[in-house]
C-alpha beads as a LAMMPS data file, in Angstrom:
LAMMPS data file: protein, C-alpha beads

134 atoms
133 bonds

1 atom types
1 bond types

-500.0 500.0 xlo xhi
-500.0 500.0 ylo yhi
-500.0 500.0 zlo zhi

Masses

1 110.0

Atoms # bond

1 1 1 -375.526 -199.435 248.480
2 1 1 -374.583 -197.235 251.141
3 1 1 -375.706 -199.633 253.515
4 1 1 -373.940 -202.810 251.807
5 1 1 -370.633 -200.738 251.850
6 1 1 -370.961 -199.343 255.646
7 1 1 -371.868 -203.286 256.503
8 1 1 -368.449 -204.456 254.438
9 1 1 -366.757 -201.877 256.180
10 1 1 -367.960 -203.011 259.456
11 1 1 -367.988 -207.022 259.080
12 1 1 -364.318 -206.667 258.395
13 1 1 -363.339 -203.819 260.902
14 1 1 -364.632 -206.013 263.725
15 1 1 -362.768 -209.207 262.836
16 1 1 -359.496 -206.733 262.034
17 1 1 -360.259 -205.498 266.367
18 1 1 -360.254 -209.524 266.619
19 1 1 -357.096 -210.065 264.861
20 1 1 -355.107 -207.534 266.242
21 1 1 -356.064 -208.472 270.185
22 1 1 -354.492 -211.789 269.531
23 1 1 -351.691 -210.273 268.231
24 1 1 -351.318 -208.543 271.360
25 1 1 -351.864 -211.812 273.414
26 1 1 -349.118 -213.384 271.537
27 1 1 -346.386 -210.900 270.280
28 1 1 -344.829 -211.148 273.545
29 1 1 -343.317 -214.590 272.166
30 1 1 -341.335 -212.676 270.053
31 1 1 -338.598 -211.768 272.298
32 1 1 -337.632 -215.342 272.401
33 1 1 -337.056 -215.351 268.892
34 1 1 -334.709 -211.994 269.582
35 1 1 -337.026 -210.060 267.736
36 1 1 -337.974 -206.694 269.511
37 1 1 -341.908 -207.480 270.027
38 1 1 -342.959 -203.389 269.594
39 1 1 -341.109 -203.411 266.440
40 1 1 -343.076 -206.924 265.255
41 1 1 -346.498 -205.689 266.589
42 1 1 -346.408 -202.157 264.574
43 1 1 -345.051 -203.928 261.382
44 1 1 -347.522 -207.089 261.754
45 1 1 -350.472 -204.539 262.721
46 1 1 -349.471 -202.756 259.748
47 1 1 -349.421 -205.539 257.439
48 1 1 -352.917 -206.699 258.965
49 1 1 -354.523 -203.381 258.425
50 1 1 -353.300 -203.234 254.487
51 1 1 -355.239 -206.546 253.883
52 1 1 -358.097 -205.390 255.829
53 1 1 -358.348 -202.627 253.101
54 1 1 -357.797 -204.846 250.056
55 1 1 -360.193 -207.378 251.262
56 1 1 -362.887 -204.175 251.879
57 1 1 -362.169 -202.967 248.474
58 1 1 -362.183 -206.439 246.952
59 1 1 -365.616 -207.708 248.988
60 1 1 -367.351 -203.799 248.371
61 1 1 -366.474 -204.721 243.948
62 1 1 -368.028 -208.056 244.480
63 1 1 -371.067 -207.387 246.089
64 1 1 -371.647 -204.449 243.512
65 1 1 -371.346 -206.977 240.982
66 1 1 -373.867 -209.537 242.553
67 1 1 -376.663 -207.000 243.368
68 1 1 -379.827 -207.535 241.102
69 1 1 -381.986 -204.609 239.579
70 1 1 -384.856 -204.703 241.672
71 1 1 -388.298 -203.060 241.237
72 1 1 -390.603 -202.710 243.624
73 1 1 -394.158 -202.829 241.678
74 1 1 -396.101 -201.212 243.937
75 1 1 -398.003 -203.860 245.563
76 1 1 -395.389 -205.178 248.280
77 1 1 -393.605 -207.617 246.117
78 1 1 -390.128 -207.821 244.639
79 1 1 -390.082 -208.323 240.670
80 1 1 -386.742 -209.406 239.231
81 1 1 -385.394 -208.047 236.016
82 1 1 -383.110 -209.963 233.897
83 1 1 -380.041 -208.434 233.572
84 1 1 -378.110 -210.591 231.361
85 1 1 -378.452 -209.940 227.836
86 1 1 -379.332 -213.988 226.400
87 1 1 -376.971 -214.604 223.831
88 1 1 -376.881 -217.689 222.008
89 1 1 -379.401 -220.417 221.877
90 1 1 -379.185 -221.545 225.192
91 1 1 -380.908 -218.319 226.894
92 1 1 -384.169 -220.660 227.690
93 1 1 -387.149 -219.347 229.477
94 1 1 -388.365 -217.549 226.156
95 1 1 -389.943 -220.396 224.860
96 1 1 -387.717 -221.059 221.549
97 1 1 -386.981 -224.597 221.046
98 1 1 -383.035 -225.768 221.167
99 1 1 -381.576 -225.559 217.786
100 1 1 -380.068 -229.228 217.098
101 1 1 -376.219 -229.825 217.274
102 1 1 -375.254 -230.326 213.486
103 1 1 -373.291 -233.699 213.028
104 1 1 -371.032 -233.321 209.658
105 1 1 -371.278 -235.939 207.472
106 1 1 -368.530 -238.549 208.200
107 1 1 -367.466 -236.848 211.320
108 1 1 -367.147 -239.571 214.456
109 1 1 -369.170 -238.654 217.491
110 1 1 -367.496 -240.056 220.701
111 1 1 -368.729 -242.146 222.987
112 1 1 -369.112 -239.161 226.151
113 1 1 -370.383 -236.354 223.173
114 1 1 -373.912 -235.038 223.513
115 1 1 -375.997 -237.475 221.010
116 1 1 -377.008 -235.259 218.048
117 1 1 -380.611 -235.871 218.199
118 1 1 -381.051 -233.423 221.232
119 1 1 -382.479 -235.462 223.521
120 1 1 -379.356 -234.334 225.991
121 1 1 -378.390 -237.819 226.742
122 1 1 -374.432 -238.917 226.413
123 1 1 -374.537 -240.624 222.792
124 1 1 -373.652 -243.702 224.505
125 1 1 -376.843 -243.724 226.785
126 1 1 -379.376 -242.460 223.780
127 1 1 -381.542 -244.934 221.855
128 1 1 -382.822 -242.804 219.604
129 1 1 -383.145 -244.442 216.213
130 1 1 -381.816 -242.377 213.972
131 1 1 -378.270 -242.349 214.653
132 1 1 -378.380 -245.909 216.674
133 1 1 -379.961 -247.707 214.457
134 1 1 -379.211 -251.171 215.503

Bonds

1 1 1 2
2 1 2 3
3 1 3 4
4 1 4 5
5 1 5 6
6 1 6 7
7 1 7 8
8 1 8 9
9 1 9 10
10 1 10 11
11 1 11 12
12 1 12 13
13 1 13 14
14 1 14 15
15 1 15 16
16 1 16 17
17 1 17 18
18 1 18 19
19 1 19 20
20 1 20 21
21 1 21 22
22 1 22 23
23 1 23 24
24 1 24 25
25 1 25 26
26 1 26 27
27 1 27 28
28 1 28 29
29 1 29 30
30 1 30 31
31 1 31 32
32 1 32 33
33 1 33 34
34 1 34 35
35 1 35 36
36 1 36 37
37 1 37 38
38 1 38 39
39 1 39 40
40 1 40 41
41 1 41 42
42 1 42 43
43 1 43 44
44 1 44 45
45 1 45 46
46 1 46 47
47 1 47 48
48 1 48 49
49 1 49 50
50 1 50 51
51 1 51 52
52 1 52 53
53 1 53 54
54 1 54 55
55 1 55 56
56 1 56 57
57 1 57 58
58 1 58 59
59 1 59 60
60 1 60 61
61 1 61 62
62 1 62 63
63 1 63 64
64 1 64 65
65 1 65 66
66 1 66 67
67 1 67 68
68 1 68 69
69 1 69 70
70 1 70 71
71 1 71 72
72 1 72 73
73 1 73 74
74 1 74 75
75 1 75 76
76 1 76 77
77 1 77 78
78 1 78 79
79 1 79 80
80 1 80 81
81 1 81 82
82 1 82 83
83 1 83 84
84 1 84 85
85 1 85 86
86 1 86 87
87 1 87 88
88 1 88 89
89 1 89 90
90 1 90 91
91 1 91 92
92 1 92 93
93 1 93 94
94 1 94 95
95 1 95 96
96 1 96 97
97 1 97 98
98 1 98 99
99 1 99 100
100 1 100 101
101 1 101 102
102 1 102 103
103 1 103 104
104 1 104 105
105 1 105 106
106 1 106 107
107 1 107 108
108 1 108 109
109 1 109 110
110 1 110 111
111 1 111 112
112 1 112 113
113 1 113 114
114 1 114 115
115 1 115 116
116 1 116 117
117 1 117 118
118 1 118 119
119 1 119 120
120 1 120 121
121 1 121 122
122 1 122 123
123 1 123 124
124 1 124 125
125 1 125 126
126 1 126 127
127 1 127 128
128 1 128 129
129 1 129 130
130 1 130 131
131 1 131 132
132 1 132 133
133 1 133 134
Protein backbone atom coordinates (compact mmCIF):
# COMPACT_ATOMS: atom_id res chain seq x y z
CA UNK A 1 0.00 0.00 0.00
CA UNK A 2 2.75 2.42 0.90
CA UNK A 3 4.77 1.35 -2.11
CA UNK A 4 1.74 2.02 -4.30
CA UNK A 5 1.32 5.52 -2.84
CA UNK A 6 5.02 6.27 -3.27
CA UNK A 7 4.86 5.08 -6.86
CA UNK A 8 1.94 7.46 -7.54
CA UNK A 9 3.81 10.39 -5.97
CA UNK A 10 6.97 9.50 -7.90
CA UNK A 11 5.13 9.29 -11.26
CA UNK A 12 3.35 12.58 -10.82
CA UNK A 13 6.44 14.35 -9.40
CA UNK A 14 8.56 13.33 -12.40
CA UNK A 15 5.84 14.57 -14.77
CA UNK A 16 5.67 17.84 -12.80
CA UNK A 17 9.43 18.35 -13.11
CA UNK A 18 9.23 17.80 -16.87
CA UNK A 19 6.34 20.28 -17.12
CA UNK A 20 8.25 22.86 -15.08
CA UNK A 21 11.25 22.49 -17.42
CA UNK A 22 9.01 23.12 -20.41
CA UNK A 23 7.46 26.13 -18.66
CA UNK A 24 10.90 27.56 -17.88
CA UNK A 25 11.98 27.23 -21.51
CA UNK A 26 8.88 28.97 -22.87
CA UNK A 27 8.31 31.61 -20.20
CA UNK A 28 10.59 34.17 -21.89
CA UNK A 29 7.97 34.67 -24.59
CA UNK A 30 5.69 36.28 -21.99
CA UNK A 31 7.74 39.46 -22.16
CA UNK A 32 6.49 39.96 -25.72
CA UNK A 33 2.94 39.92 -24.36
CA UNK A 34 3.69 42.73 -21.89
CA UNK A 35 3.64 40.30 -18.96
CA UNK A 36 6.43 39.95 -16.38
CA UNK A 37 7.97 36.51 -17.02
CA UNK A 38 8.98 36.03 -13.36
CA UNK A 39 5.45 36.68 -12.11
CA UNK A 40 3.96 34.45 -14.81
CA UNK A 41 6.45 31.65 -13.97
CA UNK A 42 5.60 31.79 -10.26
CA UNK A 43 1.84 31.89 -10.89
CA UNK A 44 1.76 29.08 -13.45
CA UNK A 45 4.25 26.98 -11.49
CA UNK A 46 2.06 27.25 -8.39
CA UNK A 47 -1.07 26.31 -10.37
CA UNK A 48 0.74 23.31 -11.87
CA UNK A 49 1.87 22.23 -8.38
CA UNK A 50 -1.67 22.45 -7.02
CA UNK A 51 -2.96 20.41 -9.98
CA UNK A 52 -0.26 17.81 -9.31
CA UNK A 53 -1.25 17.49 -5.64
CA UNK A 54 -4.93 17.07 -6.60
CA UNK A 55 -4.02 14.48 -9.24
CA UNK A 56 -1.90 12.52 -6.73
CA UNK A 57 -4.78 12.46 -4.26
CA UNK A 58 -7.27 11.39 -6.91
CA UNK A 59 -5.02 8.66 -8.34
CA UNK A 60 -4.16 7.31 -4.88
CA UNK A 61 -7.83 7.00 -3.97
CA UNK A 62 -8.61 5.39 -7.33
CA UNK A 63 -5.85 2.81 -6.91
CA UNK A 64 -6.93 2.01 -3.35
CA UNK A 65 -10.42 1.18 -4.60
CA UNK A 66 -9.08 -0.91 -7.50
CA UNK A 67 -6.81 -3.10 -5.38
CA UNK A 68 -8.18 -6.59 -5.02
CA UNK A 69 -7.74 -8.60 -1.87
CA UNK A 70 -5.18 -11.32 -2.43
CA UNK A 71 -4.24 -14.03 -0.02
CA UNK A 72 -1.12 -16.16 -0.30
CA UNK A 73 -2.22 -19.76 0.27
CA UNK A 74 1.26 -20.89 1.33
CA UNK A 75 2.18 -22.53 -1.98
CA UNK A 76 3.51 -19.44 -3.68
CA UNK A 77 0.38 -18.90 -5.76
CA UNK A 78 -2.02 -16.03 -5.47
CA UNK A 79 -5.67 -16.66 -4.71
CA UNK A 80 -8.28 -14.04 -5.42
CA UNK A 81 -11.29 -13.60 -3.20
CA UNK A 82 -14.63 -12.24 -4.29
CA UNK A 83 -14.83 -8.71 -2.93
CA UNK A 84 -18.22 -7.60 -4.19
CA UNK A 85 -21.38 -9.18 -2.84
CA UNK A 86 -23.50 -10.83 -5.53
CA UNK A 87 -26.97 -9.37 -5.68
CA UNK A 88 -29.79 -10.47 -7.92
CA UNK A 89 -29.74 -13.38 -10.33
CA UNK A 90 -26.97 -12.24 -12.66
CA UNK A 91 -24.11 -13.16 -10.32
CA UNK A 92 -23.10 -16.26 -12.24
CA UNK A 93 -20.38 -18.64 -11.27
CA UNK A 94 -22.37 -20.21 -8.44
CA UNK A 95 -24.12 -22.79 -10.62
CA UNK A 96 -27.56 -21.27 -10.25
CA UNK A 97 -29.91 -21.03 -13.21
CA UNK A 98 -30.87 -17.54 -14.30
CA UNK A 99 -34.49 -16.66 -13.86
CA UNK A 100 -36.57 -16.05 -16.95
CA UNK A 101 -37.94 -12.57 -17.39
CA UNK A 102 -41.60 -12.36 -16.50
CA UNK A 103 -43.94 -11.40 -19.31
CA UNK A 104 -47.27 -9.96 -18.34
CA UNK A 105 -50.20 -10.89 -20.50
CA UNK A 106 -50.89 -8.28 -23.13
CA UNK A 107 -47.49 -6.60 -22.71
CA UNK A 108 -45.90 -5.94 -26.09
CA UNK A 109 -42.35 -7.15 -26.63
CA UNK A 110 -40.18 -4.76 -28.62
CA UNK A 111 -38.07 -6.07 -31.49
CA UNK A 112 -34.82 -5.19 -29.72
CA UNK A 113 -35.91 -6.43 -26.28
CA UNK A 114 -34.49 -9.76 -25.07
CA UNK A 115 -36.74 -12.71 -25.85
CA UNK A 116 -38.69 -13.85 -22.75
CA UNK A 117 -37.71 -17.50 -23.46
CA UNK A 118 -34.33 -16.82 -21.82
CA UNK A 119 -32.15 -17.59 -24.85
CA UNK A 120 -30.31 -14.28 -24.48
CA UNK A 121 -31.11 -13.30 -28.08
CA UNK A 122 -33.07 -10.27 -29.14
CA UNK A 123 -36.72 -11.05 -29.79
CA UNK A 124 -36.32 -10.37 -33.52
CA UNK A 125 -33.45 -12.92 -33.79
CA UNK A 126 -34.90 -15.67 -31.57
CA UNK A 127 -36.70 -18.66 -33.13
CA UNK A 128 -38.17 -20.29 -30.01
CA UNK A 129 -41.54 -22.01 -30.49
CA UNK A 130 -43.04 -20.54 -27.32
CA UNK A 131 -42.99 -16.87 -28.44
CA UNK A 132 -42.60 -17.31 -32.20
CA UNK A 133 -45.34 -19.73 -33.29
CA UNK A 134 -45.02 -18.96 -37.03
